[in-house]
Backbone as JSON, one array per atom type, in Angstrom:
{
  "sequence": "XXXXXXXXXXXXXXXXXXXXXXXXXXXXXXXXXXXXXXXXXXXXXXXXXXXXXXXXXXXXXXXXXXXXXXXXXXXXXXXXXXXXXXXXXXXXXXXXXXXXXXXXXXXXXXXXXXXXXXXXXXXXXXXXXXXXXXXXXXXXXXXXXXXXXXXXXXXXXXXXX",
  "N": [[-32.62, -76.25, -87.39], [-35.67, -75.13, -88.74], [-37.32, -72.12, -89.49], [-40.35, -70.6, -90.13], [-40.93, -67.73, -92.11], [-42.33, -64.53, -93.0], [-41.05, -62.62, -94.4], [-37.67, -62.1, -95.45], [-35.34, -61.15, -93.06], [-33.42, -58.06, -92.61], [-30.95, -58.7, -91.39], [-30.3, -61.05, -92.56], [-28.68, -60.55, -94.69], [-25.98, -60.61, -93.97], [-25.57, -63.34, -93.63], [-25.97, -64.16, -96.26], [-23.74, -62.91, -97.45], [-21.65, -64.47, -96.4], [-22.33, -67.09, -97.35], [-22.3, -66.62, -100.11], [-19.61, -66.36, -100.7], [-18.83, -68.99, -100.41], [-20.31, -70.43, -102.31], [-19.98, -69.07, -104.68], [-21.8, -67.58, -106.49], [-23.43, -66.05, -109.39], [-25.65, -64.63, -109.08], [-27.34, -62.61, -106.82], [-28.63, -63.24, -103.53], [-29.64, -61.79, -101.37], [-31.46, -60.28, -98.6], [-33.17, -58.27, -99.64], [-33.42, -58.97, -102.35], [-34.42, -61.63, -102.24], [-36.83, -61.12, -100.91], [-38.08, -59.52, -102.83], [-38.37, -61.41, -104.92], [-39.9, -63.44, -103.7], [-41.48, -62.85, -101.2], [-42.79, -60.5, -101.94], [-44.1, -61.23, -104.18], [-46.93, -61.3, -106.31], [-49.05, -63.34, -105.87], [-48.21, -64.45, -103.56], [-47.25, -67.09, -103.25], [-45.11, -68.45, -102.22], [-43.31, -70.32, -99.78], [-41.3, -69.47, -97.17], [-38.37, -70.1, -95.34], [-36.12, -69.8, -92.64], [-32.94, -71.15, -92.01], [-31.63, -72.27, -89.08], [-29.0, -72.47, -86.66], [-28.97, -73.07, -83.55], [-29.21, -69.91, -82.17], [-28.26, -68.61, -84.36], [-28.68, -67.55, -87.7], [-28.21, -69.45, -90.56], [-28.77, -70.09, -93.16], [-31.23, -70.71, -95.78], [-34.5, -71.77, -96.98], [-36.67, -72.09, -99.68], [-39.87, -72.67, -100.84], [-42.5, -73.72, -103.09], [-45.86, -74.23, -104.07], [-48.0, -75.22, -106.63], [-50.44, -75.67, -109.26], [-50.15, -78.12, -111.77], [-50.37, -78.75, -115.34], [-52.12, -80.88, -115.47], [-53.62, -80.56, -113.26], [-52.59, -81.45, -110.89], [-51.03, -81.09, -107.65], [-48.14, -79.41, -107.68], [-45.19, -79.44, -106.09], [-42.43, -77.4, -105.38], [-39.02, -77.27, -104.77], [-37.56, -74.48, -104.5], [-35.35, -72.85, -103.79], [-32.4, -73.11, -101.82], [-30.06, -72.69, -99.19], [-27.06, -73.2, -97.43], [-24.38, -73.7, -95.02], [-21.62, -74.53, -96.86], [-19.65, -76.36, -96.09], [-20.96, -78.05, -94.39], [-22.17, -80.71, -95.24], [-24.26, -82.44, -94.57], [-26.45, -80.85, -94.12], [-27.66, -80.26, -96.54], [-29.08, -82.6, -97.15], [-30.82, -82.62, -94.95], [-32.32, -80.29, -95.48], [-33.57, -80.96, -97.94], [-35.1, -83.22, -97.18], [-36.76, -82.01, -95.23], [-38.07, -80.12, -96.81], [-39.52, -81.76, -98.59], [-41.23, -83.06, -96.79], [-42.73, -80.87, -95.81], [-43.94, -79.96, -98.18], [-45.51, -82.18, -98.8], [-47.26, -82.14, -96.62], [-48.78, -79.85, -97.2], [-50.21, -80.57, -99.39], [-48.99, -81.24, -101.85], [-48.75, -83.21, -104.75], [-46.55, -84.19, -105.96], [-43.01, -83.5, -106.05], [-40.69, -81.14, -107.34], [-37.33, -80.46, -108.25], [-34.51, -78.58, -109.16], [-31.27, -79.49, -109.8], [-27.96, -78.62, -109.11], [-25.8, -79.09, -107.62], [-23.56, -81.19, -105.99], [-23.9, -82.1, -103.32], [-26.64, -81.81, -102.9], [-27.63, -83.46, -104.93], [-26.77, -85.98, -104.03], [-28.33, -86.16, -101.79], [-30.95, -86.47, -102.5], [-34.03, -88.09, -102.11], [-34.86, -91.52, -102.9], [-37.22, -91.4, -104.18], [-37.17, -89.32, -105.95], [-36.69, -88.77, -109.39], [-34.75, -88.3, -112.3], [-36.08, -86.28, -114.74], [-35.57, -84.78, -117.06], [-32.96, -83.02, -118.75], [-32.46, -79.68, -118.13], [-31.86, -76.75, -119.84], [-29.97, -74.0, -118.66], [-29.71, -70.55, -118.71], [-27.21, -68.16, -118.3], [-26.48, -64.86, -117.29], [-24.28, -63.6, -116.3], [-21.59, -64.93, -116.03], [-18.99, -65.89, -113.9], [-15.55, -65.15, -114.59], [-13.71, -67.15, -113.88], [-15.0, -69.55, -114.1], [-15.27, -72.39, -116.07], [-17.35, -73.56, -117.55], [-20.91, -73.35, -117.74], [-22.13, -75.56, -116.42], [-20.51, -76.11, -114.29], [-20.92, -74.19, -112.51], [-21.33, -73.0, -109.28], [-24.21, -73.1, -107.93], [-27.16, -73.33, -105.92], [-30.08, -73.76, -106.31], [-32.26, -72.73, -108.94], [-34.7, -70.35, -109.43], [-37.12, -70.83, -111.61], [-39.64, -69.96, -112.09], [-40.4, -67.34, -112.93], [-39.27, -67.21, -115.43], [-40.89, -68.7, -117.06], [-43.37, -67.57, -117.06]],
  "CA": [[-34.01, -75.93, -87.17], [-36.24, -74.24, -89.74], [-38.28, -71.15, -88.96], [-41.15, -69.95, -91.16], [-40.9, -66.27, -92.08], [-43.1, -63.86, -94.04], [-40.04, -61.85, -95.14], [-36.3, -62.31, -95.0], [-34.95, -59.96, -92.3], [-32.18, -57.42, -93.09], [-29.76, -59.37, -90.86], [-29.98, -62.17, -93.42], [-27.66, -60.12, -95.65], [-24.67, -61.09, -93.5], [-25.55, -64.77, -93.94], [-25.77, -64.25, -97.7], [-22.34, -62.57, -97.75], [-20.83, -65.65, -96.08], [-22.64, -68.19, -98.27], [-21.91, -66.25, -101.47], [-18.18, -66.68, -100.84], [-18.7, -70.45, -100.49], [-20.95, -70.97, -103.51], [-19.54, -68.26, -105.83], [-22.88, -67.42, -107.47], [-23.51, -64.82, -110.15], [-26.92, -64.0, -108.75], [-27.42, -62.31, -105.4], [-29.81, -63.71, -102.82], [-29.72, -61.1, -100.09], [-32.85, -60.16, -98.13], [-33.96, -57.43, -100.55], [-33.71, -59.71, -103.57], [-35.31, -62.74, -101.92], [-38.16, -60.57, -100.64], [-38.62, -59.11, -104.12], [-38.76, -62.6, -105.67], [-40.81, -64.36, -103.0], [-42.44, -62.24, -100.28], [-43.56, -59.46, -102.62], [-44.71, -61.8, -105.39], [-48.36, -61.0, -106.19], [-49.94, -64.35, -105.27], [-47.57, -64.88, -102.32], [-47.29, -68.54, -103.26], [-43.85, -69.01, -101.75], [-43.09, -70.56, -98.35], [-39.9, -69.1, -96.89], [-37.93, -70.56, -94.03], [-34.73, -69.57, -92.28], [-32.22, -72.28, -91.42], [-30.93, -71.8, -87.88], [-28.17, -73.33, -85.83], [-29.15, -72.33, -82.31], [-29.76, -68.58, -82.45], [-27.66, -68.06, -85.57], [-29.24, -67.85, -89.01], [-27.09, -69.95, -91.37], [-29.2, -70.37, -94.53], [-32.66, -70.57, -96.03], [-35.22, -72.72, -97.82], [-37.84, -71.48, -100.32], [-40.73, -73.67, -101.47], [-43.71, -73.21, -103.76], [-46.78, -75.25, -104.56], [-48.97, -74.72, -107.59], [-51.09, -76.74, -110.03], [-49.57, -78.35, -113.1], [-51.37, -78.79, -116.43], [-53.11, -81.94, -115.2], [-54.34, -80.22, -112.04], [-51.93, -82.01, -109.71], [-50.28, -80.16, -106.84], [-46.7, -79.5, -107.96], [-44.35, -78.8, -105.09], [-41.1, -77.07, -105.9], [-37.94, -76.78, -103.92], [-37.14, -73.37, -105.34], [-34.01, -72.37, -103.45], [-31.93, -73.39, -100.47], [-28.68, -72.27, -98.97], [-26.56, -73.73, -96.16], [-22.92, -73.65, -95.01], [-21.18, -75.55, -97.81], [-18.84, -77.39, -95.41], [-21.85, -78.93, -93.64], [-22.85, -81.48, -96.29], [-25.47, -83.09, -94.07], [-27.58, -79.92, -94.13], [-28.37, -80.38, -97.82], [-30.03, -83.69, -96.98], [-31.83, -82.16, -94.0], [-33.2, -79.34, -96.16], [-34.39, -81.68, -98.93], [-36.11, -84.02, -96.44], [-37.71, -81.08, -94.62], [-38.87, -79.53, -97.88], [-40.47, -82.78, -99.07], [-42.25, -83.27, -95.75], [-43.62, -79.71, -95.78], [-44.75, -79.96, -99.4], [-46.52, -83.23, -98.66], [-48.27, -81.67, -95.64], [-49.66, -78.83, -97.77], [-50.99, -81.12, -100.49], [-48.29, -81.5, -103.11], [-48.82, -84.58, -105.24], [-45.17, -84.55, -106.26], [-42.08, -82.39, -105.84], [-39.67, -80.92, -108.36], [-36.14, -79.74, -107.82], [-33.43, -78.48, -110.14], [-30.06, -79.78, -109.04], [-26.67, -78.28, -109.72], [-24.85, -79.2, -106.53], [-23.41, -82.62, -105.67], [-24.48, -82.4, -102.01], [-28.08, -81.96, -103.08], [-27.85, -84.66, -105.76], [-26.61, -87.16, -103.17], [-29.32, -86.2, -100.72], [-32.32, -86.65, -102.99], [-34.61, -89.4, -101.79], [-35.04, -92.41, -104.05], [-38.47, -91.06, -104.85], [-36.89, -88.38, -107.02], [-36.06, -89.33, -110.57], [-34.44, -87.25, -113.26], [-37.03, -86.27, -115.86], [-34.93, -84.26, -118.25], [-31.95, -81.99, -118.53], [-33.03, -78.37, -118.43], [-30.78, -75.77, -120.05], [-30.05, -72.79, -117.84], [-28.95, -69.47, -119.32], [-26.62, -67.27, -117.31], [-26.14, -63.57, -117.88], [-23.06, -63.05, -115.69], [-20.74, -66.05, -115.61], [-17.69, -65.45, -113.41], [-14.5, -65.53, -115.54], [-12.98, -68.35, -113.45], [-15.81, -70.73, -114.37], [-15.03, -72.88, -117.42], [-18.58, -73.93, -118.24], [-22.03, -73.13, -116.81], [-22.47, -76.73, -115.61], [-19.67, -76.17, -113.1], [-21.24, -73.02, -111.69], [-21.82, -73.44, -107.97], [-25.45, -72.54, -107.42], [-27.96, -74.38, -105.31], [-31.24, -73.93, -107.16], [-32.63, -71.55, -109.7], [-36.14, -70.17, -109.5], [-37.49, -70.66, -113.02], [-41.04, -69.55, -112.2], [-40.56, -66.1, -113.69], [-38.83, -67.43, -116.81], [-41.94, -69.37, -117.82], [-44.66, -66.87, -116.92]],
  "C": [[-34.46, -74.96, -88.26], [-37.32, -73.38, -89.11], [-39.02, -70.5, -90.13], [-41.06, -68.44, -90.99], [-41.77, -65.73, -93.21], [-42.19, -63.05, -94.94], [-38.67, -62.23, -94.61], [-35.85, -61.04, -94.29], [-33.65, -59.36, -92.84], [-30.91, -58.11, -92.58], [-29.39, -60.61, -91.68], [-28.87, -61.82, -94.42], [-26.27, -60.6, -95.25], [-24.52, -62.58, -93.8], [-25.28, -64.94, -95.44], [-24.33, -63.94, -98.08], [-21.42, -63.76, -97.49], [-21.06, -66.78, -97.07], [-22.19, -67.87, -99.7], [-20.43, -66.55, -101.71], [-17.97, -68.18, -101.01], [-19.22, -71.0, -101.81], [-20.6, -70.21, -104.79], [-20.63, -68.08, -106.88], [-22.74, -66.12, -108.27], [-24.76, -64.03, -109.82], [-26.99, -63.8, -107.24], [-28.69, -62.92, -104.8], [-29.81, -63.1, -101.43], [-31.2, -60.9, -99.74], [-33.7, -59.34, -99.1], [-34.36, -58.22, -101.8], [-34.66, -60.88, -103.31], [-36.72, -62.25, -101.61], [-38.84, -60.11, -101.92], [-39.15, -60.32, -104.89], [-39.9, -63.37, -105.01], [-41.87, -63.66, -102.16], [-43.33, -61.23, -100.97], [-44.21, -59.95, -103.9], [-46.22, -61.69, -105.25], [-49.22, -62.07, -105.52], [-49.37, -64.93, -103.97], [-47.56, -66.4, -102.18], [-46.02, -69.21, -102.75], [-43.87, -69.21, -100.23], [-41.6, -70.33, -98.1], [-39.55, -69.51, -95.47], [-36.45, -70.21, -93.84], [-34.16, -70.84, -91.67], [-31.4, -71.73, -90.27], [-30.09, -72.89, -87.27], [-28.13, -72.63, -84.47], [-29.81, -71.01, -82.63], [-29.27, -68.0, -83.77], [-28.41, -68.5, -86.83], [-28.08, -68.27, -89.9], [-27.49, -70.24, -92.82], [-30.69, -70.18, -94.68], [-33.18, -71.7, -96.92], [-36.44, -71.99, -98.37], [-38.57, -72.57, -101.08], [-41.9, -72.99, -102.16], [-44.56, -74.41, -104.14], [-47.76, -74.58, -105.5], [-49.57, -75.92, -108.33], [-50.38, -76.89, -111.37], [-50.71, -78.44, -114.12], [-52.44, -79.84, -116.22], [-53.9, -81.67, -113.93], [-53.74, -80.81, -110.78], [-51.17, -80.92, -108.96], [-48.79, -80.37, -107.06], [-45.96, -78.72, -106.88], [-42.98, -78.55, -105.66], [-40.17, -76.67, -104.77], [-37.26, -75.73, -104.77], [-35.7, -72.97, -105.06], [-33.67, -72.82, -102.04], [-30.46, -73.05, -100.39], [-28.27, -72.71, -97.57], [-25.04, -73.55, -96.16], [-22.37, -74.82, -95.83], [-20.38, -76.67, -97.14], [-19.71, -78.38, -94.65], [-22.75, -79.69, -94.61], [-24.17, -82.07, -95.84], [-26.69, -82.16, -94.1], [-28.33, -79.93, -95.45], [-29.43, -81.46, -97.72], [-31.15, -83.29, -96.03], [-32.82, -81.22, -94.68], [-34.1, -80.03, -97.18], [-35.48, -82.49, -98.22], [-37.17, -83.12, -95.83], [-38.63, -80.47, -95.67], [-39.93, -80.52, -98.37], [-41.58, -83.01, -98.06], [-43.23, -82.1, -95.71], [-44.5, -79.68, -97.02], [-45.84, -81.02, -99.35], [-47.63, -82.8, -97.71], [-49.25, -80.68, -96.26], [-50.32, -79.28, -99.06], [-50.29, -81.3, -101.82], [-48.42, -82.97, -103.49], [-47.44, -85.1, -105.62], [-44.3, -83.31, -106.06], [-41.08, -82.34, -106.99], [-38.5, -80.17, -107.74], [-35.16, -79.71, -108.98], [-32.13, -78.59, -109.37], [-28.82, -79.35, -109.8], [-25.57, -78.31, -108.66], [-24.77, -80.66, -106.1], [-23.99, -82.99, -104.32], [-25.98, -82.63, -102.12], [-28.38, -83.22, -103.88], [-27.76, -85.92, -104.9], [-27.71, -87.28, -102.13], [-30.74, -86.44, -101.2], [-32.83, -88.04, -102.63], [-34.74, -90.24, -103.05], [-36.32, -92.12, -104.8], [-38.28, -90.06, -105.98], [-36.28, -89.12, -108.19], [-35.82, -88.19, -111.55], [-35.39, -87.36, -114.44], [-36.38, -85.82, -117.14], [-33.83, -83.29, -117.83], [-32.54, -80.68, -118.98], [-31.89, -77.39, -118.66], [-31.03, -74.54, -119.19], [-29.17, -71.74, -118.49], [-28.47, -68.53, -118.23], [-26.26, -65.95, -117.98], [-24.85, -63.0, -117.31], [-22.19, -64.18, -115.16], [-19.42, -65.5, -115.09], [-16.58, -65.95, -114.34], [-13.78, -66.82, -115.15], [-13.73, -69.64, -113.77], [-15.65, -71.13, -115.83], [-16.31, -73.11, -118.21], [-19.74, -73.75, -117.26], [-22.36, -74.33, -115.94], [-21.6, -76.85, -114.36], [-19.94, -75.0, -112.17], [-21.85, -73.47, -110.38], [-23.03, -72.63, -107.55], [-26.17, -73.67, -106.7], [-29.13, -74.68, -106.22], [-31.52, -72.64, -107.89], [-34.14, -71.49, -109.79], [-36.5, -69.88, -110.95], [-38.93, -70.18, -113.18], [-41.21, -68.36, -113.13], [-40.17, -66.29, -115.17], [-39.94, -68.01, -117.67], [-43.28, -68.67, -117.75], [-44.85, -65.85, -118.02]]
}
């Protein structure tokens, strides 16, 4: 179940600690950081949702809609996190994100993929447009190459502003 939130609660930090061990990221996504990136962003253009399993918070989904250069509504699946062992949740999150973006007027959706679960769950409506280079500032020593880095999505909004 997904729950809309205006801010990520402090108890989300425990969820992040668990997921970080599974995904081995170089970038933190605890409540303070997610709130800084999304909830406190000046135009508040991000939709934030907690992923729940019963009463337990187990992950999150962050979406954004804006206008592209042609004036179309560009929906973005900015970030999502789920228990890595539950592969079906990646598909659930992608489907839910697309449905929500469509409801709020997105003409199309974009997603950056670096996880096989997400790649397999993309609807046939998604097509790869191009390979986008991603620069990392803190690669863990055990990772041989950035393309093998286990992240879900990367918010590139700030990189292009």
